[in-house]
N, C-alpha and C positions, 0 to 999 in steps of 0.2 A: 700145193695142190692137195696133198694128203690131208692137211689140216682142214681144208674146205670140205672134204668128204666126211671127215670126222664130225665137223660142225653140223653138216646136213643130217648125218646119222643120229647125232645126239638130239637135235631138234625134232626129227621125225619120231624118235622113240618117246620123247616127252610130250609132244603135241598130237601126234597121229595125223597131221595134215599132209597134203600132197607134196611131192618133191618140188613141183613148180612154185607153189606158194612159199615154201621154205627158201628156195633159191632166190626168189624175188625179195623176200624179207632180208636175207643176208646181203644182197646187193644194195638194197636201200639203206641198210645199217652199216655199210662199208666194211663188212666182215666181222662186226662186233656181235658175238653170239647172244649176249644178254639183251642188247637193243633189238636184235631180230626177234627174240622171244617176246618182248613187249609188243612189237609190231604185229606179231602173229596173234597175240591175245586180243589186241584191238580189232584185228580182222575177224576173229572168232565171235566177238561181241556183236559186230556189225552183221555178220552172217546169221547169228541167232535171232537178232532183232528183226531182220528181214523175213526169216522163216516163221517167226511167231505171229506175224501179221497175216499170214495166209489163212484162208478159210478152208475147213475140211469139208469136202463135197461128197466123199464116198468113204466107206469103211464101216467096220463093226467094232464096237467096244463091248467086251465081255467082262462083266464084273460079277463076282460071286460074293 
């Protein structure tokens, strides 16, 4: 159990993702921290692609 907490802490520190996303990745990777990190990177790419397709409808851009 302590090693699981350490794995979650290490992944959280290195990725900045939420506890639930990290826990799910560790479960999918069967406890392998390196594989979980790869899964989280793939998830991050998918999330970024989804957000990049959004259209900005409001806001101000201030450039000098």
